[in-house]
C-alpha positions in Angstrom: 0.0 -0.1 0.0 1.3 3.4 -0.8 2.1 5.9 1.9 3.8 9.3 2.6 6.3 9.5 5.6 5.4 13.1 6.5 7.8 13.4 9.4 11.0 11.5 9.3 14.6 12.8 10.4 16.4 10.9 7.7 19.8 12.6 8.2 20.1 10.4 11.4 19.0 7.1 9.5 21.0 4.7 7.4 20.7 3.8 3.8 19.0 0.4 4.9 16.2 2.5 6.4 15.6 4.1 2.8 15.7 0.8 1.2 13.0 -0.6 3.8 10.8 2.5 3.3 10.9 2.0 -0.4 10.2 -1.7 -0.3 7.2 -0.9 2.1 5.5 1.4 -0.5 6.8 4.7 0.5 6.3 7.4 -2.1 8.0 10.4 -0.3 9.7 11.4 2.8 9.4 14.8 4.5 12.0 15.9 7.0 11.5 18.6 9.4 14.5 20.5 10.8 15.2 19.2 14.4 17.6 18.9 17.3 20.8 16.9 16.5 21.0 15.3 19.9 23.3 18.2 21.1 23.0 22.0 21.1 24.9 23.4 18.1 27.4 26.1 19.1 27.3 28.4 16.2 24.9 29.5 13.4 27.4 28.1 10.9 26.4 24.5 12.3 22.8 25.5 11.2 24.0 26.6 7.9 25.7 23.2 7.1 22.6 21.5 8.4 20.3 23.4 6.1 22.6 22.6 3.1 22.3 18.8 4.2 18.5 19.1 4.2 18.3 21.0 0.9 20.9 19.5 -1.2 22.7 16.3 0.3 19.7 14.3 1.6 17.5 14.7 -1.5 20.2 13.1 -3.6 20.8 10.2 -1.1 16.9 9.5 -1.0 16.7 9.6 -4.9 19.2 6.6 -5.1 16.4 4.6 -3.4 13.6 6.0 -5.7 12.2 8.2 -2.9 11.4 12.0 -3.2 12.8 13.9 -0.3 11.3 17.1 1.0 12.2 19.2 4.1 11.0 22.0 6.5 13.3 24.7 7.9 13.6 26.4 11.3 15.6 26.5 14.4 14.0 23.8 16.6 12.4 24.4 19.9 15.2 22.8 22.0 17.7 25.4 20.7 15.3 28.5 20.6 15.5 29.7 24.1 18.4 32.1 23.2 16.5 34.7 21.1 19.8 36.3 19.8 21.2 33.0 18.7 17.8 31.8 17.3 17.5 35.0 15.3 21.0 34.6 13.8 19.9 31.0 12.6 16.6 32.4 11.3 18.3 35.1 9.2 19.8 32.1 7.1 16.5 30.6 6.3 15.5 32.7 3.4 18.5 31.8 1.4 17.5 28.1 1.6 13.9 28.6 0.8 14.9 28.8 -2.8 15.7 25.0 -2.7 13.0 23.0 -4.7 12.6 20.6 -1.9 11.5 23.0 1.0 7.9 22.6 2.0 7.6 25.4 4.7 8.7 26.3 8.2 9.1 23.5 10.8 9.2 21.8 13.1 8.8 25.0 15.3 7.1 25.0 18.6 7.8 24.8 22.3 10.0 22.5 24.4 10.0 23.8 28.1 7.2 26.3 27.5 9.4 29.4 28.1 8.8 32.9 27.1 11.7 32.9 24.8 10.6 29.8 23.0 7.1 31.3 22.6 8.6 34.5 21.3 10.8 32.6 18.7 7.7 30.5 17.8 5.7 33.6 16.9 8.6 35.0 14.8 8.8 31.7 12.9 4.9 32.0 12.2 5.6 35.5 10.9 8.3 34.2 8.5 5.9 31.5 7.2 3.3 34.1 6.6 5.8 36.4 4.9 6.5 33.6 2.4 3.1 32.2 2.3 4.3 28.7 3.3 2.7 25.9 5.4 3.7 25.4 9.0 4.5 22.2 11.0 4.4 22.5 14.8 6.1 20.3 17.5 4.4 20.0 20.7 6.1 19.3 24.0 6.5 15.9 25.7 4.7 14.2 28.4 3.3 16.5 31.2 4.0 19.7 29.4 2.1 18.8 26.1 -1.3 20.0 27.2 0.0 23.4 28.5 2.5 23.8 25.5 -0.4 23.1 23.1 -2.7 25.6 24.7 0.0 28.2 24.7 0.6 27.8 21.0 -3.1 27.8 20.2 -3.4 31.0 21.9 -0.6 32.5 20.3 -1.8 31.4 16.8 -5.1 33.0 17.4 -3.3 36.3 17.3 -2.5 35.9 13.7 -5.7 36.8 11.9 -4.3 36.3 8.4 -3.1 32.7 9.2 -4.9 30.0 7.3 -5.5 27.4 9.8 -5.7 24.6 7.2 -2.0 25.4 6.3 -1.0 24.4 10.0 -0.3 21.0 11.2 0.2 20.5 15.0 2.2 17.3 15.4 2.7 14.7 18.2 -1.0 15.1 19.3 -2.3 12.6 22.0 -5.7 11.8 23.5 -5.6 14.9 25.7 -4.8 17.5 22.8 -6.1 16.2 19.6 -9.8 17.6 20.2 -8.6 21.0 20.8 -6.4 21.1 17.6 -9.1 19.8 15.3 -11.8 22.0 17.0 -9.8 25.1 15.9 -9.5 24.0 12.5 -5.8 22.9 12.4 -4.5 19.6 11.1 -3.3 17.0 13.7 -0.4 14.7 13.3 -0.1 11.5 15.3 3.4 10.2 16.0 3.9 6.4 16.3 6.8 5.8 18.8 7.7 2.6 20.6 7.9 4.0 24.0 6.2 7.4 24.0 3.8 9.6 22.1 1.3 7.1 20.4 1.3 3.4 19.9 -0.5 2.1 16.7 -3.7 1.1 18.7 -3.9 4.4 20.5 -3.7 6.2 17.2 -6.3 4.0 15.7 -8.6 4.7 18.7 -8.2 8.4 18.0 -9.2 7.8 14.4 -12.2 6.0 15.5 -13.2 8.7 18.0 -12.4 11.8 15.8 -12.7 10.8 12.3 -10.3 10.7 9.3 -10.3 14.3 8.3 -7.2 16.7 8.9 -5.0 13.9 10.3 -1.9 12.1 9.4 0.4 9.5 10.9 4.2 9.8 11.1 7.2 7.9 12.5 9.2 11.0 13.4 12.1 8.5 13.1 15.5 9.9 14.4 18.5 9.1 16.3 16.6 7.8 19.3 14.3 4.8 19.7 12.0 5.1 16.8 10.9 2.9 13.8 10.9 4.4 10.1 8.3 1.7 9.3 5.7 2.7 12.0 3.3 4.0 9.5 2.9 0.9 7.4 2.9 -1.3 10.6 0.0 0.8 11.9 -1.8 0.4 8.5 -1.6 -3.4 9.2 -3.0 -2.9 12.6 -5.9 -0.8 11.2 -6.6 -3.7 8.7 -6.8 -6.1 11.6 -9.5 -3.9 13.1 -11.4 -4.1 9.9 -10.7 -0.6 8.5 -11.0 -0.9 4.7 -8.0 -0.3 2.4 -9.6 2.9 1.1 -9.9 4.3 4.8 -6.3 3.2 5.5 -4.9 4.8 2.3 -6.9 8.0 2.9 -4.9 8.6 6.2 -1.5 7.4 5.3 -1.4 8.6 1.6 -4.1 10.9 0.5 -4.3 13.2 3.6 -0.6 13.9 3.7 -0.8 14.7 0.0 -3.8 17.0 0.5 -2.1 18.9 3.2 1.3 19.1 1.7 0.1 20.1 -1.7 -0.4 23.6 -0.1 3.4 23.9 -0.6 4.3 24.7 -4.2 7.3 22.4 -4.1 5.3 19.4 -3.2 2.6 20.2 -5.8 5.1 20.0 -8.6 5.4 16.2 -8.0 2.0 15.2 -6.4 -1.0 16.6 -8.4 -3.8 18.0 -6.2 -6.1 15.2 -5.2 -9.9 15.5 -4.6 -10.1 16.6 -0.9 -13.1 14.3 -0.5 -10.8 11.2 -1.3 
C-alpha cells in the first residue's frame, strides 16, 4: 500500500532505512529541521545542516527512488536564546529557494518558556511572509497540554493565518480535540515508548474521524521506527478498516495537506479533498 512518511529525520538514519521504506511502499519522505542530539554552538552549524537538508539528503533519497522534502527552522530545543535563534533564522530565506523545501517547521515549544514562545511567533511571521505551510512540534509528556494551549492561543493572534495550512504534530488523547476543533491539522506520531502506539492512534481515528489527520514515525537518532506508518496500517486492517480508509489517512491526507506547498505540488498533483 502506498504511503507518505510526512515526518522523518532521515539525516540520522542509514541507507538500509531508505531501502526498507521504498520496499514498504513509501512514495516520499518529508524531513523537518530538528535537534541533532546536542545543542549546536554556532549558526554556521545550522548553515551546514540546512545545506544537508536541501541538497545532500534529497540526492541520497533519490538513489532509492524516494522523493525527499524538508522543512526549515531552528528547533524548539535550541530556541531559548533569542539572539542565537534570530541569527539562525536569518539564514533561512536563502534556503527557501531550494526546490524541496515545504515550509517552516518543526517549530514549537520544548520547556514552554517565554523566549521559546517569542521565537515560535517569529517563525509564524516568517511563514506568513513567504506564504508557506507550518509544521508545529508539541512538548513531551506532562508539558504537552500546557504547551499546546500556549501555542493555540498564540496562533489566534495571527488573523491572516490560514489554519488549514498548519499541522500540529505529536497530538495525543488529551490534545487532539482542541487542535481539530480550532481548524488545524493534527499529526499522530507512532513511537515505540512514548507519544502514540498504533492502537492508541487508531482509537483516536475512530473517535475523531479521518479528516485533517496524518500519521508519522518521526524516526530519528533515538528509539524510533521508520516503518511505523505501514505497521500501523496493518493494525488498522486487523481492526477491519477498509483499504480505502487506510490509504486516505496514510497517503491521501498527507498529499492533501502538503500540496499547499508549491514544491510538493510539482510532484503530487492535487487530489480531490473528499478522497
